[in-house]
C-alpha positions in Angstrom: 10.6 146.8 133.1 9.9 143.9 130.7 13.5 144.1 129.7 14.7 143.8 133.2 12.2 140.9 133.7 13.6 139.2 130.7 17.2 140.0 131.8 16.7 138.7 135.2 14.4 135.7 134.9 14.9 134.2 131.3 18.8 134.6 131.0 19.2 133.4 134.5 17.3 130.3 133.9 19.2 129.7 130.6 22.6 130.2 132.3 21.6 127.6 134.9 20.1 125.0 132.5 22.6 125.3 129.5 25.6 123.8 131.7 23.4 121.0 132.8 22.4 120.1 129.2 26.1 120.2 128.2 27.0 117.9 131.2 24.5 115.4 130.4 25.5 115.3 126.7 29.1 114.9 127.7 28.4 112.1 130.2 26.3 110.2 127.4 29.0 110.6 124.9 31.5 108.7 127.0 29.2 106.1 128.2 29.0 102.7 126.9 25.9 100.6 128.2 26.4 97.0 128.7 23.1 95.3 129.3 23.8 91.7 130.2 26.3 91.0 133.1 28.5 88.1 133.0 28.2 84.8 135.1 30.8 85.9 137.6 33.0 88.5 138.8 36.2 86.9 137.6 34.7 86.9 134.0 33.6 90.4 134.4 37.0 91.5 135.3 38.5 89.7 132.3 36.1 91.2 130.1 36.9 94.7 131.2 40.7 94.1 131.0 40.1 92.7 127.4 38.0 95.7 126.3 40.7 98.1 127.4 43.4 96.0 125.5 41.5 95.6 122.1 41.1 98.5 119.6 37.9 99.1 117.7 38.5 98.4 114.1 36.4 101.4 112.8 37.4 104.0 115.5 41.3 103.7 115.1 42.3 105.0 118.3 39.7 103.9 120.7 39.4 100.8 122.6 36.4 98.4 122.7 35.2 99.8 125.9 35.1 103.5 124.7 33.7 103.1 121.3 30.1 103.5 120.5 30.4 102.1 116.8 28.2 99.2 116.0 31.2 97.0 115.1 32.5 97.8 118.7 29.2 96.6 120.0 29.3 93.5 118.0 32.9 92.8 119.4 31.9 93.5 122.7 29.1 90.9 122.5 31.4 88.5 120.8 34.0 88.7 123.6 31.2 88.3 126.2 30.0 85.1 124.3 33.6 83.7 123.9 34.3 84.4 127.8 31.1 82.5 128.7 32.1 79.6 126.5 35.3 79.4 128.7 37.8 80.5 126.0 41.1 81.8 127.4 42.2 85.4 126.8 44.8 84.3 124.2 42.2 82.2 122.3 39.8 85.3 122.2 42.7 87.5 121.1 43.7 85.0 118.4 40.0 84.8 117.1 39.8 88.5 116.8 43.3 88.9 115.2 42.4 86.1 112.6 39.1 88.0 111.8 40.5 91.6 111.9 44.3 91.5 111.9 47.0 92.6 114.2 45.2 96.1 114.3 42.9 95.0 116.9 45.7 94.8 119.7 47.1 97.8 121.1 50.2 95.8 121.6 50.8 93.5 118.7 53.1 90.4 118.8 56.7 90.8 118.0 56.8 89.2 114.5 58.5 90.0 111.4 56.0 92.4 110.1 55.9 94.4 113.4 59.7 94.6 114.0 59.7 98.2 112.7 57.0 99.3 115.1 58.6 97.6 118.3 62.3 98.6 117.6 62.1 101.8 115.6 61.6 104.1 118.7 64.7 102.7 120.2 66.7 103.0 116.9 65.6 106.6 116.5 66.4 107.5 120.1 69.9 106.1 119.6 70.3 108.0 116.3 69.2 111.3 118.2 71.7 110.6 120.8 74.6 110.3 118.2 73.4 113.4 116.6 73.4 115.4 119.8 76.9 113.9 120.6 78.3 114.8 117.3 76.9 118.5 117.3 78.1 119.1 120.9 81.7 117.6 119.9 81.8 119.7 116.7 80.7 122.9 118.6 83.5 122.4 121.2 86.2 121.9 118.4 85.0 125.0 116.6 85.3 127.2 119.5 88.4 129.7 119.5 90.7 129.2 122.3 90.5 132.0 124.7 93.6 133.2 126.7 96.1 132.2 124.1 97.8 135.2 122.3 100.4 135.4 119.8 103.5 137.7 120.3 102.0 140.6 118.4 98.9 140.6 120.4 100.7 140.3 123.8 102.8 143.3 122.7 99.8 145.3 121.8 98.2 144.2 125.0 101.1 145.3 127.1 101.3 148.7 125.1 97.6 149.4 126.1 97.9 148.4 129.6 101.1 150.5 130.1 99.8 153.6 128.5 98.7 156.1 131.1 94.9 157.1 130.6 95.7 160.5 132.0 98.1 161.4 129.5 95.7 162.1 126.8 97.0 159.9 124.3 94.7 158.6 121.6 94.8 155.1 120.5 
């Protein structure tokens, strides 16, 4: 009796409460709370776009909008202040690049130190195409030609075809 009460009531409540707790934790983990809104909608749109394009220096693969690290919060506030001061997007990005390097940009500028980053995928793709071409070509060359028999093989084939299967000859 006590076991059935425990099984039906307590476990039932736990199975309903635990998913809600996990859902609340998951929602909190992805949320970045911004307290002060910007002065107008245009600045707010620019702010959101910049946070998506700038990388957190600590988190490596998260943008400023998704990162919960303290440095990301500081950078978000700095971007907010610079936008309110009337700085352009390029000036804000230049300020952050001067301070943190090209790493803060998801799409760094094409410079001598980033040429490998920009052009290596294309070069590797072309190399892969060349390798595929050479492998296919060598595979086609190494195939034996089918249908061309020499004289001895033709005579043997004719002998086999002309022999009577009912005659009992063994080959």
